[in-house]
Every structure is written in C-alpha cells, then in structure tokens.
Backbone as JSON, one array per atom type, in Angstrom:
{
  "sequence": "MAKTSPAEFIKQVRTEASKVVWPSLTETYRTGIFVAIMMIILSVFFLGVDSLFGAVVRWLLSLL",
  "N": [[90.95, 136.72, 19.61], [89.03, 135.07, 16.19], [86.55, 136.22, 14.26], [84.05, 134.5, 12.66], [82.2, 133.72, 10.08], [78.35, 133.73, 9.22], [78.03, 131.88, 7.56], [79.93, 129.94, 7.28], [80.02, 129.1, 10.77], [77.85, 127.78, 10.12], [78.52, 125.52, 8.65], [79.97, 124.84, 10.44], [78.85, 124.29, 12.78], [76.74, 122.32, 11.71], [78.5, 120.37, 11.18], [79.54, 119.31, 13.94], [76.77, 118.57, 14.58], [76.35, 116.2, 13.56], [78.2, 114.44, 14.91], [76.77, 113.65, 16.93], [75.72, 111.16, 19.12], [72.59, 109.19, 18.71], [70.72, 107.63, 21.32], [69.48, 104.28, 20.9], [66.28, 102.98, 20.8], [65.48, 101.0, 22.19], [67.54, 101.76, 24.7], [65.92, 104.35, 25.11], [63.71, 103.92, 26.47], [64.18, 102.18, 28.81], [65.75, 103.71, 30.33], [64.03, 105.52, 31.09], [62.34, 104.26, 32.15], [63.4, 103.33, 34.35], [63.94, 106.03, 35.63], [61.16, 106.8, 36.47], [60.53, 104.84, 38.5], [62.65, 105.53, 40.06], [61.75, 108.28, 40.49], [59.54, 107.23, 41.79], [60.1, 105.93, 43.91], [61.35, 108.07, 45.58], [59.24, 109.5, 46.16], [57.9, 108.66, 47.66], [59.92, 108.59, 49.83], [60.01, 110.9, 50.89], [58.03, 111.45, 51.74], [57.94, 110.3, 53.54], [59.75, 110.84, 55.39], [58.86, 113.88, 55.54], [56.29, 112.82, 56.66], [57.11, 112.28, 59.23], [58.43, 114.56, 60.77], [56.68, 116.12, 60.26], [55.04, 114.72, 62.81], [56.65, 115.09, 64.59], [57.51, 118.03, 64.88], [54.31, 117.91, 65.94], [54.13, 116.99, 68.38], [55.81, 118.31, 69.86], [54.01, 120.44, 69.86], [52.54, 120.66, 70.75], [53.6, 119.68, 73.24], [53.5, 122.71, 74.26]],
  "CA": [[89.84, 135.85, 18.28], [88.85, 135.61, 15.1], [85.3, 136.33, 13.51], [83.68, 133.22, 11.56], [81.53, 134.11, 9.11], [77.6, 133.23, 8.99], [78.36, 130.27, 6.72], [81.35, 129.03, 8.15], [79.66, 128.73, 11.9], [76.42, 126.91, 10.25], [79.48, 124.05, 8.86], [80.79, 124.32, 12.08], [77.54, 123.47, 13.6], [76.47, 120.88, 10.72], [79.66, 119.06, 11.83], [79.36, 119.25, 15.2], [75.29, 118.38, 15.09], [77.05, 115.36, 12.86], [79.01, 113.7, 15.62], [75.6, 113.25, 18.06], [75.07, 110.04, 18.69], [71.27, 109.4, 19.57], [70.32, 106.64, 22.3], [68.62, 103.59, 20.79], [64.55, 102.84, 21.45], [65.75, 100.17, 23.51], [67.67, 102.6, 25.77], [64.93, 105.66, 25.9], [63.21, 102.98, 27.35], [65.05, 101.53, 29.8], [66.15, 105.43, 30.83], [62.55, 106.1, 31.19], [61.36, 103.49, 33.57], [64.41, 103.86, 35.51], [63.46, 107.37, 36.21], [59.98, 106.32, 36.82], [60.7, 103.68, 39.42], [63.35, 106.27, 40.87], [61.03, 109.25, 41.35], [58.02, 106.56, 43.22], [61.26, 105.64, 45.53], [62.55, 108.69, 46.57], [58.56, 110.22, 46.95], [57.74, 107.71, 49.42], [61.14, 108.33, 50.89], [60.71, 111.87, 51.27], [56.47, 111.4, 52.29], [57.61, 109.25, 55.13], [60.48, 112.4, 56.27], [57.65, 114.92, 56.0], [55.49, 112.69, 57.54], [58.06, 112.11, 60.92], [59.04, 115.92, 60.97], [55.12, 116.16, 61.12], [54.62, 114.35, 63.78], [57.56, 115.0, 66.22], [56.34, 118.83, 65.47], [52.56, 118.55, 66.26], [54.28, 116.55, 69.17], [56.61, 119.39, 69.76], [53.97, 121.77, 69.51], [51.55, 119.6, 72.25], [53.99, 120.1, 75.08], [53.61, 123.85, 74.89]],
  "C": [[89.55, 136.3, 17.1], [87.15, 135.19, 15.15], [85.24, 135.54, 12.44], [82.44, 133.86, 11.71], [80.22, 133.03, 9.43], [78.19, 132.18, 8.36], [79.08, 129.91, 7.3], [80.62, 128.73, 9.25], [78.38, 127.95, 11.24], [77.68, 125.43, 9.91], [79.48, 123.9, 9.76], [79.86, 123.46, 13.49], [77.0, 122.24, 13.0], [77.58, 119.71, 11.22], [80.42, 118.47, 12.49], [78.02, 118.58, 15.53], [75.91, 116.54, 14.09], [77.03, 114.18, 13.23], [78.01, 113.39, 16.84], [75.32, 112.0, 18.0], [73.68, 109.14, 19.74], [71.11, 107.52, 20.27], [69.32, 105.78, 21.2], [66.77, 103.52, 21.65], [65.03, 102.08, 22.74], [66.22, 100.76, 25.45], [66.86, 102.99, 26.39], [64.32, 104.7, 26.89], [63.18, 102.83, 28.78], [65.3, 102.82, 31.17], [64.42, 105.54, 31.59], [61.35, 105.43, 32.44], [62.08, 103.34, 34.55], [63.97, 105.24, 36.16], [62.08, 107.27, 36.78], [59.78, 105.52, 38.62], [61.87, 104.9, 40.55], [62.6, 107.63, 41.53], [60.17, 108.22, 42.19], [59.12, 106.37, 44.13], [61.15, 106.65, 46.14], [60.71, 109.57, 46.99], [57.92, 109.67, 47.8], [58.56, 108.32, 50.03], [61.05, 109.93, 51.51], [59.08, 112.1, 51.4], [56.93, 111.02, 53.73], [58.69, 110.35, 56.06], [59.09, 113.18, 56.76], [56.76, 114.15, 56.75], [55.77, 112.62, 58.96], [58.07, 113.33, 60.89], [57.88, 116.14, 61.26], [54.52, 116.22, 62.07], [55.19, 114.84, 65.02], [57.13, 116.84, 65.93], [55.05, 119.31, 66.15], [53.0, 117.9, 68.09], [54.91, 117.77, 70.48], [55.92, 120.51, 70.33], [52.55, 121.04, 71.04], [52.0, 119.85, 73.57], [53.68, 121.66, 75.84], [51.98, 124.22, 75.69]]
}
C-alpha cells in the first residue's frame, strides 16, 4: 500500500466530503418525530414488561 502525502490526503477528503448528500429540513423533522414516537411506544412497552415481571417476582416471593 502506497503512502499518501498529507496534501493528497486532504484533497481526497475534500473530494469525498463533496459527495455527501445532506437530508432536507423536512426529512430531518420527520425523522425526529418518528424517533420521538418510537421512544414513547418502546418506553410504554418496557414499562409494561417491567411491571409484569415485578408483579410475578413479588407473587413468587410471597409464596415463601
């Protein structure tokens, strides 16, 4: 593998960075809203699972 000079490396980085396609503001908002909704749904789900397991453990411990 050939070594690249620092100047050539910077040139390659700039070339690759110019190929980046940034999302639009609308796409960013939609993605943010989707993530927030999924966080709420998953937090409610895990709250339910945790409560269920907690109740089962309390019931099992009450048998002792």
